[in-house]
C-alpha positions in Angstrom: -41.0 -128.6 -44.6 -37.5 -129.8 -45.4 -38.8 -133.3 -46.3 -41.5 -131.9 -48.5 -38.9 -129.9 -50.3 -36.8 -133.0 -50.8 -39.8 -134.9 -52.2 -40.6 -132.1 -54.6 -37.0 -132.1 -55.8 -37.1 -135.8 -56.4 -40.2 -135.5 -58.5 -38.6 -132.7 -60.6 -35.4 -134.7 -61.0 -37.3 -137.7 -62.3 -39.0 -135.6 -64.9 -35.6 -134.5 -66.2 -34.6 -137.9 -67.5 -33.2 -137.5 -71.1 -33.8 -133.7 -70.7 -31.2 -132.6 -68.1 -27.7 -133.9 -68.7 -25.4 -135.0 -65.9 -23.4 -132.2 -64.3 -20.0 -131.3 -62.9 -19.1 -131.1 -59.2 -18.4 -127.9 -57.2 -14.8 -128.1 -58.1 -11.9 -125.7 -58.8 -9.9 -128.0 -61.0 -10.1 -130.0 -64.3 -9.2 -133.5 -65.4 -8.0 -135.3 -68.5 -8.7 -139.0 -69.2 -8.2 -141.2 -72.1 -7.1 -144.6 -73.6 -3.9 -145.4 -75.5 -3.9 -148.3 -77.9 -2.0 -149.5 -81.0 -3.5 -149.2 -84.5 -5.3 -152.6 -84.1 -7.1 -151.3 -81.0 -5.1 -153.3 -78.4 -4.7 -151.3 -75.2 -1.1 -150.3 -74.4 0.0 -150.4 -70.7 3.0 -148.5 -69.3 2.7 -145.6 -71.8 4.0 -142.3 -70.4 1.6 -139.3 -70.6 3.2 -135.9 -69.9 0.8 -133.0 -69.4 2.2 -129.5 -69.2 0.3 -126.3 -68.4 2.2 -124.0 -70.7 1.7 -120.6 -68.9 3.1 -121.9 -65.6 5.1 -125.0 -66.5 3.0 -127.1 -64.2 3.8 -130.7 -65.1 1.8 -133.9 -64.5 3.1 -137.4 -65.5 0.8 -140.4 -65.9 1.3 -144.0 -66.9 -1.5 -146.1 -68.6 -2.8 -149.1 -66.7 -3.4 -152.6 -68.0 -6.5 -151.3 -70.0 -4.4 -148.5 -71.6 -6.3 -145.9 -69.5 -4.7 -142.8 -68.0 -6.6 -140.4 -65.7 -5.0 -137.1 -64.6 -7.0 -135.3 -61.9 -6.6 -131.9 -60.1 -5.4 -130.0 -63.2 -5.5 -126.3 -63.5 -8.5 -125.0 -65.4 -8.0 -123.3 -68.8 -4.7 -123.7 -70.7 -3.2 -124.0 -73.1 -1.9 -127.5 -72.3 0.7 -129.6 -74.1 0.2 -133.4 -73.9 3.0 -135.8 -75.0 2.4 -139.6 -75.3 5.5 -141.7 -75.5 6.0 -145.5 -75.5 9.0 -147.6 -76.4 8.8 -148.9 -80.0 6.0 -146.6 -80.9 5.8 -143.2 -82.6 5.2 -140.6 -79.9 2.4 -138.1 -80.3 2.2 -134.5 -79.1 -1.0 -132.5 -78.7 -0.7 -128.7 -78.4 -3.2 -125.9 -77.5 -5.5 -128.1 -75.4 -7.9 -126.3 -73.0 -9.7 -127.8 -70.0 -12.9 -126.7 -68.3 -13.5 -126.5 -64.6 -15.1 -129.6 -63.1 -15.1 -131.4 -66.5 -13.1 -134.4 -67.7 -11.5 -133.8 -71.0 -11.1 -136.9 -73.2 -8.0 -137.8 -75.3 -7.7 -141.2 -77.0 -4.7 -142.1 -79.1 -3.7 -145.0 -81.4 0.1 -145.3 -81.6 1.9 -146.5 -84.7 5.2 -148.4 -84.6 7.7 -145.7 -85.6 10.4 -143.5 -84.2 9.4 -140.2 -85.8 7.5 -137.7 -83.6 4.4 -136.2 -85.0 2.4 -133.1 -84.0 -1.4 -133.3 -83.7 -3.4 -130.1 -83.4 -6.0 -129.6 -80.6 -8.8 -130.0 -83.1 -8.1 -133.7 -83.1 -8.7 -133.9 -79.4 -12.1 -135.3 -78.4 -14.3 -132.7 -76.7 -14.6 -132.8 -72.9 -17.5 -134.6 -71.4 -20.2 -132.0 -70.7 -21.5 -133.4 -67.4 -24.5 -131.2 -67.0 -26.9 -128.9 -68.6 -24.3 -126.2 -68.3 -23.0 -123.1 -69.9 -19.3 -122.5 -69.4 -17.4 -119.3 -70.3 -13.6 -119.1 -70.5 -11.6 -115.9 -70.1 -12.0 -114.8 -73.7 -15.8 -115.4 -73.6 -16.2 -113.5 -70.3 -14.4 -110.5 -71.8 -16.9 -110.6 -74.7 -19.9 -110.3 -72.5 -21.5 -106.8 -72.3 -22.2 -106.1 -68.6 -23.1 -102.6 -67.5 -23.3 -103.6 -63.9 -20.2 -105.8 -64.1 -22.0 -108.6 -62.2 -21.4 -112.3 -62.5 -25.2 -112.7 -62.9 -24.8 -111.2 -66.3 -22.7 -114.1 -67.2 -25.3 -116.6 -66.0 -27.9 -115.0 -68.2 -26.0 -116.5 -71.2 -27.5 -119.9 -70.2 -30.9 -120.6 -71.9 -32.3 -122.0 -68.6 -31.5 -118.8 -66.7 -34.0 -116.0 -66.3 -33.3 -112.7 -64.5 -35.4 -110.5 -62.3 -34.9 -107.0 -63.8 -36.9 -105.2 -61.1 -33.9 -104.2 -59.2 -32.7 -107.1 -57.0 -31.0 -108.9 -59.9 -32.0 -112.4 -58.8 -31.6 -115.2 -61.3 -33.8 -118.3 -61.5 -32.1 -121.4 -62.9 -34.7 -123.7 -64.5 -37.5 -122.1 -62.5 -35.8 -122.2 -59.1 -36.0 -119.5 -56.4 -32.8 -117.3 -56.6 -32.3 -117.9 -52.9 -31.9 -121.7 -53.3 -29.1 -121.5 -55.9 -25.5 -122.4 -54.9 -22.7 -120.1 -55.9 -19.1 -121.3 -55.4 -15.9 -119.2 -55.8 -12.8 -121.3 -55.8 -14.8 -124.0 -54.1 -16.2 -121.8 -51.3 -19.9 -121.0 -51.1 -20.6 -117.4 -51.9 -24.4 -117.1 -52.1 -26.5 -115.2 -49.5 -27.0 -118.3 -47.3 -29.0 -116.5 -44.6 -31.5 -115.4 -47.3 -32.3 -111.7 -46.6 -31.3 -110.6 -50.1 -33.9 -111.7 -52.7 -31.2 -111.4 -55.4 -29.4 -114.4 -53.9 -26.0 -112.7 -53.5 -24.5 -111.3 -50.3 -23.6 -107.9 -51.7 -25.2 -105.4 -54.0 -23.2 -105.9 -57.2 -21.8 -109.4 -57.0 -19.0 -110.9 -54.9 -16.0 -110.6 -57.3 -14.9 -108.4 -60.2 -15.4 -109.9 -63.6 -11.8 -109.2 -64.4 -10.8 -111.7 -61.7 -12.7 -114.6 -63.2 -10.8 -117.3 -65.2 -13.8 -119.6 -65.8 -17.5 -119.4 -65.1 -20.1 -122.1 -65.3 -23.9 -122.3 -64.6 -25.8 -125.5 -64.5 -29.4 -126.5 -63.8 -29.1 -129.9 -62.1 -25.6 -131.1 -61.1 -25.8 -134.8 -60.6 -22.3 -135.4 -59.4 -22.5 -136.6 -55.7 -20.0 -134.0 -54.6 -22.7 -131.4 -55.2 -24.9 -130.6 -52.3 -26.6 -127.9 -50.2 -28.8 -126.5 -52.9 -32.3 -126.9 -54.4 -31.9 -124.5 -57.3 -29.1 -124.4 -59.8 -25.3 -124.1 -59.4 -22.9 -121.4 -60.3 -19.2 -122.2 -60.2 -16.5 -119.5 -60.4 -12.7 -120.1 -60.6 -10.5 -117.1 -60.0 -7.6 -116.2 -62.3 -4.2 -117.5 -61.5 -0.7 -116.2 -62.0 1.6 -117.4 -64.7 5.3 -117.2 -65.6 4.8 -113.8 -67.2 3.8 -110.6 -65.5 0.5 -109.2 -66.8 -2.3 -106.9 -65.7 -5.2 -104.7 -66.7 -6.8 -101.4 -65.7 -10.2 -100.1 -66.5 -12.4 -97.1 -65.6 -15.8 -95.7 -66.6 -17.4 -92.5 -65.4 -20.8 -90.8 -65.7 -22.1 -87.5 -64.6 -24.8 -84.9 -65.4 -22.7 -83.5 -68.3 -22.9 -86.9 -70.1 -26.7 -87.4 -70.1 -29.6 -85.6 -71.6 -31.2 -82.7 -69.8 -34.5 -82.2 -71.7 -37.7 -84.2 -72.2 -39.9 -82.7 -74.9 -38.3 -79.3 -74.6 -38.6 -79.4 -70.8 -35.3 -79.0 -68.9 -34.9 -81.7 -66.3 -32.4 -81.3 -63.5 -30.1 -84.4 -63.2 -28.0 -85.5 -60.3 -26.3 -88.5 -62.0 -22.9 -89.4 -60.8 -21.0 -92.7 -61.2 -17.4 -93.8 -60.9 -16.3 -97.4 -61.6 -12.7 -98.5 -61.8 -10.4 -101.4 -61.1 -7.2 -103.3 -61.9 -5.6 -106.7 -62.0 -2.0 -107.8 -61.7 -0.6 -111.4 -62.0 2.8 -113.0 -62.3 5.5 -115.3 -60.9 7.1 -115.2 -57.5 9.3 -118.1 -58.4 9.4 -119.3 -62.0 7.5 -122.5 -62.6 6.9 -122.8 -58.8 5.0 -120.0 -57.1 2.5 -117.5 -58.6 0.2 -114.7 -57.5 -2.9 -113.0 -58.9 -4.5 -109.8 -57.5 -7.7 -107.9 -58.4 -9.4 -104.8 -57.2 -12.6 -103.0 -58.2 -14.4 -99.9 -56.8 -17.9 -98.5 -57.6 -19.4 -95.3 -56.4 -22.7 -93.7 -57.4 -25.5 -91.7 -55.9 -29.2 -92.5 -55.4 -31.6 -89.6 -55.9 -34.3 -88.8 -53.4 -37.7 -88.3 -55.2 -39.9 -87.2 -52.3 -39.3 -84.1 -50.1 -40.6 -80.7 -49.0 -42.1 -78.4 -51.6 -39.5 -76.1 -53.3 -36.6 -78.4 -52.5 -36.2 -79.8 -56.1 -38.0 -83.1 -55.4 -40.2 -84.8 -57.9 -43.0 -85.4 -55.3 -44.0 -83.0 -52.5 -45.1 -84.2 -49.0 -48.6 -83.3 -47.9 -48.7 -80.3 -45.6 -50.2 -79.7 -42.1 -53.6 -78.7 -43.6 -53.9 -82.0 -45.5 -55.6 -82.1 -48.9 -53.5 -80.3 -51.5 -51.4 -78.4 -49.0 -47.6 -79.1 -49.3 -45.1 -79.5 -46.5 -42.3 -76.9 -46.6 -38.9 -76.7 -44.9 -40.4 -74.2 -42.5 -43.0 -76.8 -41.4 -40.1 -79.2 -40.7 -38.2 -76.5 -38.8 -41.2 -75.9 -36.6 -40.7 -79.4 -35.2 -36.9 -79.5 -35.2 -36.6 -76.1 -33.5 -38.7 -77.4 -30.6 -36.3 -80.3 -30.3 -33.2 -78.1 -30.3 -34.4 -75.1 -28.3 -36.9 -76.7 -25.9 -35.3 -80.1 -25.2 -31.8 -78.6 -25.6 -30.7 -81.8 -27.4 -27.6 -82.1 -29.5 -28.8 -85.2 -31.3 -28.3 -84.7 -35.1 -31.9 -85.0 -36.4 -30.8 -84.4 -40.0 -32.7 -83.2 -43.0 -34.0 -84.6 -46.3 -31.1 -84.6 -48.7 -31.4 -84.9 -52.5 -28.8 -87.7 -52.9 -27.2 -90.5 -51.0 -24.1 -92.6 -51.9 -24.0 -96.2 -53.2 -20.7 -97.9 -52.8 -19.2 -101.3 -53.7 -15.6 -102.5 -53.3 -14.1 -105.9 -53.9 -10.6 -107.5 -53.6 -9.3 -110.9 -54.5 -5.8 -112.4 -54.0 -4.6 -115.9 -54.9 -1.4 -117.8 -54.5 -0.6 -121.0 -56.5 2.3 -123.3 -55.5 3.7 -126.2 -57.6 5.1 -128.1 -54.7 6.2 -130.9 -57.0 5.0 -132.6 -60.1 2.6 -134.5 -58.0 1.4 -131.9 -55.5 -0.1 -128.4 -56.0 -1.4 -126.0 -53.4 -3.6 -122.9 -53.6 -4.5 -120.2 -51.1 -7.1 -117.5 -52.0 -8.6 -114.5 -50.2 -11.7 -112.6 -51.2 -13.4 -109.6 -49.7 -16.4 -107.6 -50.9 -18.1 -104.7 -49.2 -21.1 -102.7 -50.3 -23.3 -100.1 -48.9 -26.5 -98.3 -49.9 -28.6 -95.8 -47.9 -32.2 -96.9 -47.5 -34.8 -94.1 -47.1 -37.4 -95.2 -44.6 -40.6 -93.5 -43.7 -40.3 -91.0 -46.5 -43.5 -90.6 -48.4 -46.4 -88.3 -49.2 -47.6 -88.2 -45.5 -44.3 -88.9 -43.8 -41.2 -86.6 -43.7 -38.6 -89.1 -42.5 -35.4 -87.0 -42.0 -32.1 -88.7 -42.8 -31.4 -89.7 -39.2 -34.3 -92.2 -39.9 -32.5 -93.5 -42.9 -30.0 -96.3 -42.6 -27.0 -97.8 -44.3 -27.5 -101.4 -45.5 -23.9 -102.4 -45.2 -22.7 -105.8 -46.2 -19.2 -107.3 -45.7 -18.4 -110.7 -47.1 -14.9 -112.1 -46.5 -13.5 -115.6 -47.2 -10.2 -117.5 -47.0 -9.6 -120.9 -48.6 -6.7 -123.3 -49.0 -6.5 -126.4 -51.2 -4.1 -129.2 -51.7 -4.2 -131.5 -54.7 -2.0 -134.6 -54.6 -1.4 -137.4 -57.1 -0.1 -140.3 -55.0 0.1 -142.8 -57.9 -1.0 -142.9 -61.5 -4.3 -144.2 -60.3 -4.9 -142.4 -56.9 -5.4 -138.7 -56.4 -6.8 -136.7 -53.4 -8.0 -133.2 -52.7 -8.1 -131.4 -49.4 -9.9 -128.1 -49.1 -10.6 -125.9 -46.0 -12.3 -122.5 -45.9 -13.8 -119.9 -43.6 -16.3 -117.3 -44.6 -17.4 -114.4 -42.4 -20.5 -112.3 -43.3 -21.8 -109.2 -41.6 -25.0 -107.3 -42.5 -25.5 -103.9 -40.9 -28.6 -101.8 -40.5 -26.9 -98.6 -39.3 -28.5 -95.1 -39.1 -26.1 -92.2 -39.6 -26.0 -91.3 -35.9 -26.1 -94.8 -34.5 -28.9 -97.0 -33.2 -29.1 -95.7 -29.6 -31.9 -93.2 -29.8 -35.7 -93.3 -30.0 -37.9 -93.1 -33.1 -39.6 -89.7 -32.7 -42.8 -88.9 -34.7 -44.5 -85.5 -34.5 -47.6 -84.5 -36.3 -47.1 -81.2 -38.2 -50.5 -79.8 -37.0 -50.0 -77.1 -34.4 -52.6 -78.3 -31.9 -54.6 -81.5 -31.3 -58.0 -80.0 -30.7 -61.1 -81.5 -32.5 -64.0 -79.5 -34.0 -65.5 -79.0 -30.6 -62.3 -77.6 -29.2 -61.6 -80.6 -27.1 -58.3 -82.4 -26.8 -58.5 -85.6 -28.8 -55.2 -87.7 -28.7 -54.2 -89.4 -32.0 -56.9 -87.5 -33.9 -54.7 -85.3 -36.1 -52.2 -87.5 -37.9 -52.6 -91.0 -36.5 -49.0 -91.5 -37.6 -49.8 -90.1 -41.1 -52.8 -92.2 -41.8 -55.2 -89.2 -42.0 -53.4 -87.5 -44.9 -51.6 -85.1 -42.6 -47.8 -85.4 -42.6 -45.7 -86.4 -39.6 -42.0 -85.4 -39.2 -39.9 -88.3 -38.1 -36.3 -88.4 -36.8 -34.1 -90.7 -34.9 -33.5 -94.3 -36.1 -36.8 -95.9 -37.2 -38.2 -98.6 -35.0 -36.9 -101.5 -37.0 -33.3 -100.3 -36.7 -33.1 -100.1 -32.9 -31.5 -103.6 -32.6 -30.9 -105.0 -36.0 -27.7 -106.9 -36.8 -26.6 -110.1 -38.6 -23.3 -112.0 -38.4 -22.6 -115.5 -39.7 -19.5 -117.6 -40.0 -19.3 -120.7 -42.2 -16.4 -123.1 -41.7 -15.9 -126.0 -44.2 -13.5 -128.8 -44.7 -13.6 -131.4 -47.5 -11.5 -134.4 -48.4 -12.0 -136.5 -51.5 -10.1 -139.3 -53.2 -10.4 -140.6 -56.8 -9.2 -144.0 -57.8 -8.9 -145.2 -61.4 -9.4 -149.0 -61.9 -9.6 -150.2 -65.4 -12.6 -148.4 -67.0 -13.9 -147.2 -63.7 -13.2 -144.0 -61.8 -14.3 -144.2 -58.2 -14.7 -141.1 -56.1 -15.3 -141.0 -52.4 -15.2 -138.2 -49.9 -16.5 -136.4 -46.8 -17.6 -132.8 -46.3 -17.9 -131.1 -42.9 -19.6 -127.7 -42.4 -20.3 -125.6 -39.4 -22.6 -122.6 -39.6 -22.6 -120.0 -36.7 -25.4 -117.5 -36.7 -26.1 -114.4 -34.6 -29.3 -112.6 -35.8 -30.5 -109.7 -33.7 -33.9 -108.1 -34.5 -35.8 -106.4 -31.7 -37.9 -103.5 -33.0 -38.8 -100.5 -30.8 -36.1 -101.4 -28.2 -35.2 -97.7 -27.9 -38.8 -96.7 -27.8 -41.1 -95.2 -30.6 -42.8 -92.0 -29.6 -45.7 -90.3 -31.3 -46.8 -86.7 -30.5 -50.2 -85.7 -32.0 -49.2 -82.0 -32.5 -46.3 -79.6 -32.2 -47.9 -78.2 -29.0 -47.8 -81.7 -27.5 -44.2 -82.1 -28.5 -43.3 -78.7 -27.0 -45.0 -79.7 -23.7 -43.2 -83.1 -23.5 -46.7 -84.7 -23.8 -46.4 -87.9 -25.8 -49.6 -89.5 -27.1 -48.1 -93.0 -27.7 -45.1 -95.0 -26.8 -44.3 -98.5 -28.2 -41.5 -100.3 -26.4 -40.2 -103.8 -26.9 -37.2 -105.4 -25.4 -35.7 -108.6 -24.0 -37.0 -109.4 -20.5 -33.5 -108.7 -19.2 -33.4 -105.2 -20.8 -30.6 -106.2 -23.1 -31.8 -106.7 -26.7 -28.9 -109.1 -27.4 -30.6 -111.6 -25.0 -33.5 -111.9 -27.5 -31.2 -112.6 -30.5 -31.1 -115.8 -32.5 -27.7 -117.1 -31.5 -27.1 -120.7 -32.6 -25.0 -123.0 -34.8 -25.5 -126.2 -36.6 -23.3 -128.9 -38.3 -23.7 -130.7 -41.6 -21.7 -133.9 -42.3 -21.9 -135.3 -45.8 -20.5 -138.6 -47.2 -20.4 -139.4 -50.9 -19.4 -142.3 -53.1 -19.6 -142.5 -56.9 -18.4 -144.6 -59.8 -17.9 -143.3 -63.3 -17.8 -146.2 -65.8 -16.7 -146.0 -69.4 -18.9 -148.8 -70.7 -17.6 -148.1 -74.2 -15.6 -145.4 -75.9 -18.9 -143.6 -76.6 -21.0 -144.4 -73.4 -20.2 -143.3 -69.9 -22.5 -143.8 -66.9 -22.1 -142.4 -63.4 -23.9 -143.7 -60.4 -23.5 -143.0 -56.7 -25.1 -141.6 -53.6 -24.7 -138.8 -51.1 -25.7 -138.9 -47.4 -26.2 -135.6 -45.4 -26.6 -135.6 -41.6 -27.6 -132.6 -39.6 -26.7 -131.8 -36.0 -28.1 -128.8 -34.0 -27.0 -128.7 -30.3 -28.8 -125.4 -29.6 -32.5 -125.3 -29.0 -35.0 -122.3 -29.1 -36.2 -121.2 -25.6 -39.1 -123.3 -24.5 -42.5 -121.5 -24.5 -44.9 -123.3 -22.0 -47.9 -121.4 -23.5 -47.1 -123.0 -26.9 -46.9 -126.4 -25.4 -50.3 -126.0 -23.6 -52.0 -124.7 -26.7 -50.7 -127.1 -29.4 -49.6 -130.2 -27.4 -46.0 -130.2 -28.6 -43.0 -127.9 -27.9 -41.5 -125.1 -30.0 -37.9 -126.5 -29.9 -37.9 -128.5 -33.1 -34.9 -128.0 -35.4 -33.0 -129.9 -38.0 -31.2 -131.9 -35.3 -31.0 -135.6 -36.1 -32.4 -135.3 -39.7 -30.5 -137.1 -42.4 -31.1 -137.5 -46.2 -29.9 -140.3 -48.5 -29.6 -139.1 -52.1 -29.0 -141.7 -54.8 -28.1 -140.3 -58.3 -27.6 -141.7 -61.8 -26.5 -140.1 -65.0 -25.2 -141.1 -68.5 -23.5 -139.5 -71.5 -23.8 -141.3 -74.9 -22.1 -140.0 -78.0 -24.3 -141.5 -80.7 -22.2 -139.9 -83.5 -19.5 -137.3 -83.8 -22.2 -134.6 -83.8 -25.0 -136.1 -81.7 -24.8 -136.6 -77.9 -27.6 -137.8 -75.6 -27.3 -137.2 -71.9 -29.6 -137.6 -68.9 -30.0 -138.5 -65.3 -32.1 -138.5 -62.2 -31.5 -138.1 -58.5 -32.4 -136.6 -55.2 -31.2 -133.2 -53.9 -31.5 -131.4 -50.5 -30.3 -128.4 -48.6 -29.8 -124.8 -49.6 -32.7 -123.4 -47.6 -32.1 -119.9 -46.3 -30.9 -120.0 -42.7 -33.5 -117.3 -41.8 -36.1 -120.1 -41.8 -34.4 -121.8 -38.9 -33.4 -118.5 -37.3 -37.0 -117.5 -36.8 -37.6 -120.4 -34.5 -34.9 -119.0 -32.2 -35.8 -115.3 -32.4 -39.6 -115.6 -32.3 -40.2 -117.8 -29.3 -42.7 -115.5 -27.7 -40.9 -115.7 -24.3 -37.6 -113.9 -24.6 -39.0 -110.4 -25.1 -42.2 -108.4 -24.5 -43.9 -105.4 -26.1 -45.7 -102.6 -24.3 -47.9 -100.0 -26.0 -49.0 -97.0 -24.0 -51.6 -94.5 -25.3 -53.1 -91.3 -24.0 -56.9 -91.1 -24.0 -59.3 -88.3 -23.4 -59.6 -89.2 -19.8 -56.2 -90.7 -19.0 -54.0 -93.5 -20.2 -54.2 -97.1 -21.5 -51.8 -99.9 -22.2 -53.2 -101.8 -25.2 -51.6 -105.2 -24.6 -53.1 -105.5 -21.2 -49.8 -106.1 -19.5 -50.1 -102.9 -17.4 -53.2 -101.6 -15.5 -53.0 -97.9 -16.0 -55.7 -97.3 -13.4 -53.4 -98.4 -10.7 -49.9 -98.2 -12.1 -48.0 -94.9 -12.4 -45.9 -96.4 -15.3 -48.4 -95.2 -17.9 -48.2 -91.6 -17.0 -44.4 -91.8 -16.6 -44.1 -93.3 -20.1 -46.1 -90.6 -21.8 -45.3 -87.5 -19.8 -41.7 -87.4 -20.9 -41.0 -83.8 -20.0 -38.6 -81.6 -21.9 -35.0 -82.5 -21.1 -31.9 -83.3 -23.1 -32.0 -87.0 -22.0 -35.2 -87.5 -24.0 -34.7 -90.1 -26.7 -31.8 -91.8 -25.0 -33.6 -93.4 -22.1 -37.0 -95.0 -21.4 -38.9 -93.4 -18.4 
């Protein structure tokens, strides 16, 4: 499948020649490159170029080479910058108010005259940065001008004409037709997409990983050709967080909404509203040491409620649940109490079975912190921390024939936390390096209010289970709600009994850039380790069905579904594995002329998976090969080429082609580890008119007492916490 994806990507890339421009790398810095010559066009060597980031005083000094070329790498994004060009015997030039874009190389060419008087040149005289990609880039002012009700970075991406958004609720964005789960999102160089792939929106949390107020620059691009880019099949989104400056500054915002601020009537009919929303946040930035050490902090919190639309009649719900008599009858709170009273009074259980509430909370909270250190004129370091946490209550088994109480509901909680450190060094005028390390921890919860350690209990709201002839007919009345007679359900639903995801991504990258004449050569290595623990064992606490209230009162279950690891510990059936990706890349950017730049290079990805899924002999016997295949040993060589030609001052033609791989959701590989068919087993016991049966055939109920023990649960307070 992976190789088929790669082949498809190659074909798409070849079709983008002269349509999709070359693109920037997944970087956190900018660059400035240019040529200095005299008025006759003769290159000047030994010219001093001083580049100063005005807000922080960060200074970089370069000297032109024998071709008059200077190339400053690892610069802070944004600006304004001041650039001074000075050479003995020539008039110096100074460029003010220059701004640089993340991952792009700004161009500044100068022709010096023989003079001693300094002149000032406005930034409008500076050549535009090379746009290495079909990209839309927003700076801080442009971000503040974007209207975003949800305050989500995906609203920024929609400013790109190649981006389309799914407005049905998950908020996923497609870049040039790609699947949202194959896009790469980087924040300060660290991947921030939902790399496991359970969220169809492509992000790890509900409303985006960072506050819009914390973003300095944002870019989205369709096909990034720079060889530093990898691990994606869709498009790329790059976010750089705001940095501190020599001046203290900050911001505060808040917006609020409740039922008093919305309409209450539709065509003269009064409608009850339960709207509630609070959203607030703040930022604070400044110096710790002037010109040396800076900090930047941000915080945002969002709280709202989700309204329940289905419930018992008379409870203020838009839709009523069908009652015990079926047809047009409606379930009431008394019908629910007829079930829960049996549980409380007969079973003497203290388990909090819950109710059907009208609202449930939605929460989202995010923090960012960043430190920037000007170690010297030639070295700069950055450390950043990001945390985002969101939660929403999912209502499960609540519909017209199912009264799932809120002990069945569960919190989808997501916690995404990253730390990153980066060191940029200019060793000479021609050689610069970048070292970046990061760790990202992601946790996804599926947590019922009273925990996961209890059975899923389903009780038909019909009083007895007698058929028209007055005979006992198990499973006749409700059939779990399929006969248009409601069931009452409480306890965690069967898919929440053992459901948990935890991943850890550790990355390290080292790259070097060398300027030689009209060439800029880049080489580097990226190392990535992904650790995954994915637990999903439905019915591991047991799922019981009682075909009537009388059956429930007698402790007479009509069905039990039980699935667990063979050891009895659900964790032993989890997908627990890790894999490594090693990437090497080499690229040359060649200024063929002042107006034509070509970039060519290659990237090589190698995969290593030491873990293997458990061997299933039945699989081998049936298909003739084993079920232990993974990415282990796979490698992909990805050549790429792009160009940028400025035909005139107003016309530019860009293009490229290449091969891309990676970015597939890890859930694809995880399924090979969790669904081996050998680590766990499922039993389904059912009561019949004459006795018992076990539908999978694993137990012979005619000879085994297990069937009767499974369904004759009795009435005791331990029911729901243990399997007979």
